[in-house]
C-alpha beads as a LAMMPS data file, in Angstrom:
LAMMPS data file: protein, C-alpha beads

94 atoms
93 bonds

1 atom types
1 bond types

-500.0 500.0 xlo xhi
-500.0 500.0 ylo yhi
-500.0 500.0 zlo zhi

Masses

1 110.0

Atoms # bond

1 1 1 8.728 -469.238 409.358
2 1 1 7.728 -467.343 412.534
3 1 1 11.007 -465.468 412.240
4 1 1 9.574 -464.209 408.736
5 1 1 6.210 -463.264 410.075
6 1 1 7.635 -461.675 413.145
7 1 1 9.802 -459.262 411.109
8 1 1 12.691 -458.723 414.095
9 1 1 9.432 -456.815 415.945
10 1 1 9.103 -454.252 412.924
11 1 1 5.179 -453.710 411.730
12 1 1 4.395 -454.295 408.561
13 1 1 2.730 -451.375 406.612
14 1 1 -0.117 -451.266 404.073
15 1 1 -3.293 -449.722 402.994
16 1 1 -7.119 -449.969 403.376
17 1 1 -10.083 -448.653 401.678
18 1 1 -9.469 -445.067 400.549
19 1 1 -5.563 -445.499 400.768
20 1 1 -5.805 -445.433 404.671
21 1 1 -2.502 -446.550 406.237
22 1 1 -2.651 -449.783 408.520
23 1 1 0.153 -450.905 410.380
24 1 1 0.382 -454.434 411.538
25 1 1 2.579 -456.190 414.201
26 1 1 3.041 -459.315 415.810
27 1 1 3.536 -460.557 419.521
28 1 1 3.677 -464.433 418.906
29 1 1 3.682 -466.549 416.165
30 1 1 3.598 -470.498 416.490
31 1 1 2.821 -473.817 414.824
32 1 1 -0.403 -475.298 415.079
33 1 1 0.377 -478.630 416.285
34 1 1 -2.866 -479.870 414.738
35 1 1 -1.972 -478.189 411.317
36 1 1 1.636 -477.723 410.600
37 1 1 1.037 -475.568 407.574
38 1 1 -0.674 -473.208 409.666
39 1 1 0.979 -470.501 412.105
40 1 1 -1.455 -469.223 414.811
41 1 1 -0.492 -465.606 415.268
42 1 1 -1.243 -462.728 418.011
43 1 1 -0.641 -459.200 417.186
44 1 1 -2.007 -455.759 416.813
45 1 1 -3.332 -453.287 414.067
46 1 1 -3.236 -449.380 413.899
47 1 1 -5.034 -447.544 411.669
48 1 1 -5.297 -443.867 412.270
49 1 1 -4.199 -444.194 415.858
50 1 1 -6.854 -446.726 416.546
51 1 1 -4.856 -449.563 418.057
52 1 1 -6.547 -453.200 418.364
53 1 1 -5.023 -456.261 419.236
54 1 1 -6.046 -459.655 417.206
55 1 1 -5.628 -463.211 416.980
56 1 1 -5.768 -465.359 413.823
57 1 1 -3.812 -467.718 411.553
58 1 1 -1.558 -467.899 408.619
59 1 1 -2.030 -470.943 406.405
60 1 1 0.263 -472.177 403.420
61 1 1 -1.751 -472.184 400.330
62 1 1 -0.126 -474.766 398.072
63 1 1 -2.512 -474.204 395.279
64 1 1 -1.147 -470.596 394.510
65 1 1 2.611 -471.692 395.136
66 1 1 4.570 -470.986 391.596
67 1 1 7.690 -473.213 390.633
68 1 1 10.379 -471.382 388.990
69 1 1 13.434 -473.406 387.812
70 1 1 15.185 -474.429 390.911
71 1 1 13.199 -472.650 393.142
72 1 1 9.484 -471.748 394.282
73 1 1 7.664 -468.837 395.576
74 1 1 4.825 -469.915 398.403
75 1 1 1.762 -468.232 399.166
76 1 1 -0.252 -467.833 402.308
77 1 1 -3.550 -466.960 403.461
78 1 1 -4.261 -465.046 406.442
79 1 1 -7.458 -464.221 408.732
80 1 1 -7.156 -461.990 411.480
81 1 1 -9.919 -460.872 413.944
82 1 1 -9.588 -457.649 415.900
83 1 1 -10.854 -457.810 419.388
84 1 1 -12.670 -454.810 420.992
85 1 1 -14.496 -452.054 419.413
86 1 1 -12.009 -449.213 418.246
87 1 1 -12.949 -447.479 415.201
88 1 1 -11.761 -449.729 412.020
89 1 1 -12.181 -452.652 414.073
90 1 1 -13.082 -456.110 412.290
91 1 1 -11.800 -458.990 410.535
92 1 1 -9.122 -458.793 407.907
93 1 1 -8.021 -461.538 405.481
94 1 1 -6.042 -461.965 402.292

Bonds

1 1 1 2
2 1 2 3
3 1 3 4
4 1 4 5
5 1 5 6
6 1 6 7
7 1 7 8
8 1 8 9
9 1 9 10
10 1 10 11
11 1 11 12
12 1 12 13
13 1 13 14
14 1 14 15
15 1 15 16
16 1 16 17
17 1 17 18
18 1 18 19
19 1 19 20
20 1 20 21
21 1 21 22
22 1 22 23
23 1 23 24
24 1 24 25
25 1 25 26
26 1 26 27
27 1 27 28
28 1 28 29
29 1 29 30
30 1 30 31
31 1 31 32
32 1 32 33
33 1 33 34
34 1 34 35
35 1 35 36
36 1 36 37
37 1 37 38
38 1 38 39
39 1 39 40
40 1 40 41
41 1 41 42
42 1 42 43
43 1 43 44
44 1 44 45
45 1 45 46
46 1 46 47
47 1 47 48
48 1 48 49
49 1 49 50
50 1 50 51
51 1 51 52
52 1 52 53
53 1 53 54
54 1 54 55
55 1 55 56
56 1 56 57
57 1 57 58
58 1 58 59
59 1 59 60
60 1 60 61
61 1 61 62
62 1 62 63
63 1 63 64
64 1 64 65
65 1 65 66
66 1 66 67
67 1 67 68
68 1 68 69
69 1 69 70
70 1 70 71
71 1 71 72
72 1 72 73
73 1 73 74
74 1 74 75
75 1 75 76
76 1 76 77
77 1 77 78
78 1 78 79
79 1 79 80
80 1 80 81
81 1 81 82
82 1 82 83
83 1 83 84
84 1 84 85
85 1 85 86
86 1 86 87
87 1 87 88
88 1 88 89
89 1 89 90
90 1 90 91
91 1 91 92
92 1 92 93
93 1 93 94
């Protein structure tokens, strides 16, 4: 799973309010020793050139996981808290 989150050092792209683009990348991902379904992450976000480091967690959500015949789709929740005070800085989750 850490390899999937790291995404070969390529950032993830998304949109926030008013279709403003956000790029999210990860510096490190590791399993939480107290909760094996949780991955602790450190990374960065970049919105309109305002780059901020963040830390947070990605946690398996068994209630949202869907089974399809022989396979299943696993869903995860995330919460990242940005450090510093640049424009667009805050906490994002989903």
